[in-house]
N, C-alpha and C positions, 0 to 999 in steps of 0.2 A: 586742422590736424591736431590730434591729441598727442601730448608728450607723456611718456611713461616715466613713472618714478624710478630713478636708478637705485638699485640695491647697493649699498656701500660695502666695502671690504669688511668693515667691522660687523655688519649684519650677516654677511656670508660666513664669516668665521664663527660668529655667535650661533648661527643656525647649525653649522657643522658640529660645533662642540655639543650643543644640546642633542642633536641627532645621535652622536656617538654615545653620550651618557644614557639616553633613552634606550638605545639598542642593547647595550651591555646590561643595564639595570633590568629591563623587561625580560631579556633573554635569560638572565640568571634567575630571576624570580619565578619564571615559568619553567625553568630547568630544561631549556632547549639544548643545553650542553651540560655535561657532567660538572657538578660543583658540590662542595662540601655542605652547602646550606639548604638546598632544596632537592627533592627527589621527584621525578616525574613518573606517573603511573600509567600513562598512555604513550603510544608510539609517537615519535617525532617524524613529520614528513617534510619534504622540501618546501611545500606550500606554507608551512608554519614560518619558515625563514623568509619567504617572500613577503608575507603579511607583516612580519616583524620589521623587516627592512623598510617597506613602504610606510608603515606607521611611524617609525623613527624619523625618517626623512621629512614626512609631512608635519609631524609635531615640531621638529627642529625648525622648519621654515615658518610654521605658524607662530612660534614663540620668538624666533630670532629676528624676524623682520618687523621693524616698528610700524605699527598701524593702529588705527582706533580699535577699541574693544568691540569688534563686530563679529558676529557668528561664534561667540565663545561657547554658547550652549551646544551648538551643532558640533563644534570641535570636541567638546567633552564627550558627547554621545558617540561620535565616531571613534574617539580614543578608547572608550570602554568596549564598544563592539569589537574593535580590532584586537584589544587585549584578550577578550573572551575567545576570539577567533584563533589565536595561536597558543593560548594557555591550555593547560591540562584540565579537562573537565572534572575529573575526580579530585584533583589537588586543590581546586577552588573551594575553600571551606564554606563560603557563603552559599554557593550553588548547591554544595553537598548537603548542607543543613536544610535549605529550602526544599530541595527536590528529591534527594536521595540518590544513591549511586546507580540503582537499576534504571531510574528515569533518565539520568544523565547519559548513561551508556547506550540506552535504547533510542532516545529521542534527540538529545542535545548533540552528542558526538557526531552523528551523521550530518548535521547542519552547521557544525562549528566553523568550517571554512567559508561557508556562505555568509555567516554572520561577520567573519573577519573581512571578507570582501565588501560587505555593506559598510563596515566601519571605515575602510579605506576610501570608499566612494563618498561617504558623508564628510569625512575629514578633508578630502579634496575639494568638495563643494564649499565647505567652511573657509578653506584657504582662498579659494576663488572669490568668495564674497568679501573676505577681509581685504584682499588686494584690490578688488574693484572699488571698494569704498575708499581705500587709501588713494587710489588714482584719481577718483573724483575730487577728493579733498585737495590733492596735490595740484590739479588743474585749476581749481577755484582759487587757490592761494596765489597763483601767478598772475 
């Protein structure tokens, strides 16, 4: 029978703190709510908040729970995809520079939420890999 690594109160609080910071930082930068720093040029949907919330929670768990550096690249890719999924297509200067506004509105905007969903799934898989690796090391050390 395998024993699972217990997540400590400190890790839970750290994960929650990171998730809250990520939620407000990413939400402000992508202008999901009105703020004096950024202006959004595309409409905000409820799904944007769903992706943002899931991304923030997953990033908080990934960074808050101590485990070996496993699946860091997958977590990074998932984070970027998720960010693009709830961000404003036209407000992203790099995308605008690379593709232009007409391309972004015609081709990227319709698939933006799918990209965000893919980001959440990739980040979930990275978190699963990280915890699985942590559990294996925890069982071996006993």
